[in-house]
N, C-alpha and C positions, 0 to 999 in steps of 0.2 A: 504493500500500500504506500502510495506517495501523496503527500499533502503539501501544498505550498500557497502562500499568499505573496504574490510577486508583482512585477511591473504590469502584467496584463490582467491581473485579478486573481481570484481564488481557483484552485484546481485540486481535485481529489481523484486519483486514478489508481488502477491496478494493472500491472503488465504481466502478460502470460509468457513465461520462459519455458514452457513445456516442450519437450522434444517429441511429443506425440506426432505420429506420421499422419498427414492429411490424406484422406481418400475421397473418392467421388461423391460420397453420400453425406459426409459429416461437415458441419460448420465448425471452424476453429477460430476462436477470438485471439487477437494479439494484444489488444489494449481496450480498456473500458473505464468510464469514469463520469465525472460531472465537472462542469466549468461554470463560473460566474465571471464573465469577462467585461473589462471596460473597453472603450472604443480605440485602444491601442492594439487590440488583438486582431491579427490578420494572418491567415494561412494562405499561401499561394503556391500552386504547382505550376511552374513556368513552362513545362513541356511534357509531352507524353513520356512515360517511363514504363517500358515493357517488363521490367523486373517486378513491377507491382501488379501484373495481370492476376486476376482472381482475387484481388484485394479491394475491400470496400469499407466505407464508413457510414454508419447510420447515426443521424443527428435528430434528437427529439427536443424541441424547444419548450422550456418550462415557463420562461418569462422574458420580457424585453424583446429585442429585435436584432436578428442577424441578417446579413445579405449573402446570398450564394450566387456566384456567376459561373456558368458552365457553357459549353458550346450550344446547349439547348436554350439558353437565355438567362435572364436575371430573375431571382426569386427572393421574396421577403420571407424570412423564417420567424414566425411569431408563435405565441402560445398554442400548443397542440398541433403544430405542424411537424411533419416527419419528412426528412430528406435522406435519400439514398445516393451516395457519391461513389463513383468509380475512381479509385486512387491512381490508376494508371493513366488517366486522362488529364488534360489541361483543365485547370479550374482554380477558383479561390473562394474563400468564405471569411467573413469578418463581421465585427460588431458595427451596427449602424452608428453613424456619427452622433455624438452627444448622448448615447444610450448605454445601458448595460445589457448583456445578453447571457441568460442562464440556460444551460442545456445539458442533457445527458448524451453520451456518445459511446459507440462501440466500434472498434476496428475489427474486421474479421475476414477470413478467407473461405472460399468454397469453390471448388473446381467447376461446378455446373451453374454457378450463379450468373454467368454471362447471359444465359437464355432468359432468366427472369428479369435481369436488368434491361435487356433489349425490349422485352415485352412491355415493361413499364415505360421505357423511353418512348416507344412508338405511340403510346397512348397518352403521353404528356403527364405521367403520374410519378415521376421521380421525386417530386415534392407534392405532398398531399396534406390537406387540412382535416384533421380528425375532429369529431365532436368531443372526444375525450381520448387523450393519448396515454391514460394512466397505465394501461396494460403493457404498452411498450416500455414506459419508464420503469414499471415494476419488474419487467423482465431483465432490463439492464442492471437494476439495483440487486436483483437476485443473483445474477452472474457474479457481480462484485463480491457479494456476501459469501457465496459458496466457494469462490476462488480463495478467499482469505481463510476459509475453514479447513482447507486441505482435505476435503471429503474424497472417499474412494469413488472411482468412476466419474470424476468431475468433467472430463472432456465430453463424455456422452450426455451428461446433464446439460452442459452448456450448449452443445449442438442442438438438443431438443428445444431449449429455450429460444435460441436464435431462429430455428426453423419455425417455431410458433410466431415469432415476431414478423418474419418475412411473409408467412401466410396471412397474418393480420393485415399487412400492407397490400397484399394481392386481393384479399377480400374487399378492402376499402376501394381499390381501383375498379373492381368489377361492379360495385354497387353504385358508383358515381356515374354521371351522365357522360357518354362518350361523344367526342366531336365528330363532325362530318369528315369522312375519310379524304375528301378533296383537300382539306387543310394540310394533311400530311404530305400529299402529293405536291402541292404548291411549295411547301417549305423545303422538301427534298430537291425540287427543281432550283429553288433559290440557292441552296447549298452547293449545287453542282455548277451553277452559272453566275455566282456572285461577282466574279471578276469582269463580267460583261456589262454592257449597257442595258440593264433591265428596266423597262418601264411598265406601268400598269397595263398598257395596251398589249405589250408583249405577253404578259401573263394571261391576259384575257383571251388572246388569240390561241395561246398554247393549250389552254384548258377548255376552250369553247364555252366560256361563260362571259357575262357582261362585266364591265369594270365595276359597276355599282354592286353587283352580286358579290364579287370578290371582296370589296371593301366592307360590306355588311357581314360577310362570313368572318373576316379577321376581327372585326369589332366585336362580334358576338362571342367568339371563342377565345380570343387573345387580348381583347380590349385595346387593340392598336391597329394602325393601318398596315397594309402590305408593305408600303415603303419603309415604315418605321421598323418592321421586323427584318426586312432586307438590310437596312442600315446596321441593325444590331448584329446580324450575321457577319457583315463586312468588318465591323469593329473587332469582333471576336477572332476572325481570321487574321486581321492585321496584328493583333496582340501575339498570336503564335509566331508570325514572321519576325516581329520585333525582338522576341527573346530567343529565337532559334536560328536566325540568319544575320548577316551583316549588310543586308540590302539597305539602300538609302530610303529616306522617306518618300522620295519621288517614285522609286521603283515599287515600294509597297502600296502607295496610293493607286498606282496604275494596276497592279496585280489584284487589288481588292475592289476595283470598280469605282473609285472616287475620281471625279472629273479633274481635279487639280490637287497638288500637294497642300495648298492652303485650305481647300475644302476638307481634305483628310484631317489636317491638324485641328481645325475648328470643330469638326464633328467629333473627333476623338476626345477632345477636351470637354465637350458638352456631355458625353456619355461617361467619361472616366474621371472628370475633375482634375485632370493632369495632362500634360502634353505627351505626345508619343516618345520624344527623346527622354523625358524624365521617367516615363514608365519603363523604357528599355534599361536605363541605368539602375533603377530600383530592382527590376527583375533579375538583372545580372548579379547584383549584390545579394539578393535573397538566395539565388541559386548557389553562389559561392559559399554562403554561410551554412548550407545544409550539410 
């Protein structure tokens, strides 16, 4: 058990150093705990890391507000929201400015988890708002308790508890309203062609629907316009290039579909509250400190 009241807030966690061999059916946790963080707390994965394949983190917010940014978009993490994060992929999560963020978390591995993760991703359910997330929180607390008690057969008990939590998340995703499949097709097209000059008319022609229908569809399910979502994709892709290449801002602007370098810089700062160059420097420093 590790407890600390430090620069980023309170933390209470347990680390699993078991040499138990992972198989295809068992969930194995590597770390679990509780955080109450101030707005200095910020976790960033600057690039894809294939050594972390089959590794995930589950975050259950108890109070306050966190922000999660992934290639799928930006999400607010508030009380009773549950987020599932793939540790091998680019992403970041942090406390909202001027707030505290209290949450339970558990890092775990499972070799067949990719199928479940993809299922939830395709349905836009990697972050879900529960009416009551107490069972998820209780599951994480139970794992911490039994890990500290050195019980016999602990790995099997932990696997069962993690399996129950994942099934709880799956049940929640199935109970909630599912979006029009056209949304997924349009977003997939945006991700494949974000570097091109994509206009609303282009999307309308590609999917044989009116521009007005597309706008209404995005507003209904994503609460934003098609252009706003495309811009968000372009920003996320530009961040990957900023941290993984030495391309100039002009090159990245062109590759990500921005009309000019100035348009890229202005849009990036609007979304991230920081310039692309400063983001690149911070990301490099964060990566070097890992």
